[in-house]
N, C-alpha and C positions, 0 to 999 in steps of 0.2 A: 882457359880451363873451365870457367864458370860458363862460358858459352855452350860448352860440349854437353855439361848437365842439363841446361836448359833445352836443348835440342833433343836429347834423349828422354827427358821428362816430357817434352811435348809429344814426342812419337809414342811413348807409353801411355799418355792420356789420351791421345786420339785412338789409339787401338782399344782401350777401355771403352771409351765412349761408343766407339762403332759395335763393339759385343753388346753393350748394354742397349744401344738403339735398336739393334736386330733382335734381342729378346723382347724389348719393351713394345716395339710395334707389333709382334706377334700377340703379345699378350694385350695390347691395346685394342685389337680388332676384336677379341672375345669380349672386353669390357663394354665396348660399344654395343656389341650385339646383344650383350645381357642386359644393358641399360634400355635399348629400344624395345625389347621383348618385355622387359619388366614395367616399363611405362605403359605400354599397350594392354598389359594384363590388368594393372592397377585401375586403368581408365575404364576398361570393361567391367571388371569388378564393382567399381564405384557406381557406375550407371545401373548394373543389375541389382544391386542390393538397396539402392536408394528407395526410400518409401514412396508411393505415388501421392501427388499433391491431392489434396481434398477437392472433389468437383464442386462443391459448393461456393468455394471462393471465388468472388467475382460477381456472385448472382445478388440480385436486387431483394432487400429485406422490407418487409411490411409486418405492421402491428397485426396480431391475429384478431384482437377483438374490436379494435376500432378501423383497421384497413389503411391506416396512415403509413406514408412511406417513410422508412427509417434511414435508409441509405444503402451502401455497398458492402456485402461482407468481404473482410479482409483477413479473417482468421478464426479460430475457435480456442476456447480455453475451458479450464475446469476450476470453479472456485468452490472451496469447501463449505461455504455458507449457502451460496445461491445455486450450486450445482453447475451443470454444463451451460456454457455460455458462447454466443456469437459475437466477435468484435466487428464492429460495424463502424465504417466511415461515414458520418452524416453528410449531407449535401453541402453544408458549409466548411467541411474538411476537418471537423473535430472527431477524433476517435472516441468511441462509446461502447459499451457493452450491454447486451440484453439476454436474458434467460432463453434457452432455445425453444422452451415450452410456449414462449409468448411471441414468437417469430414465425412468420411464413416467407418462405423463399421462393422467389420466381425467376 
């Protein structure tokens, strides 16, 4: 008697799983398409709204008054006391900052 219930339960479970699988695979197709389209749209939106890098980064910096070579520009910053700054990597590899007014870029 117990095996009959097991067989009937197995048949019912198989039927329910087949119905769920048919519905799920139809839904899964739409989920995959939405994920691919969403990923592509996010990729293009990110690259379209990303700010352009500063063209001065990577240029060589020289002191305006003495003409001495200071190093390579790695970025820019703004200090409340000193004003706008260039972040410069010196030839020995040490980072430093100079006021933009005292630096010439080439």
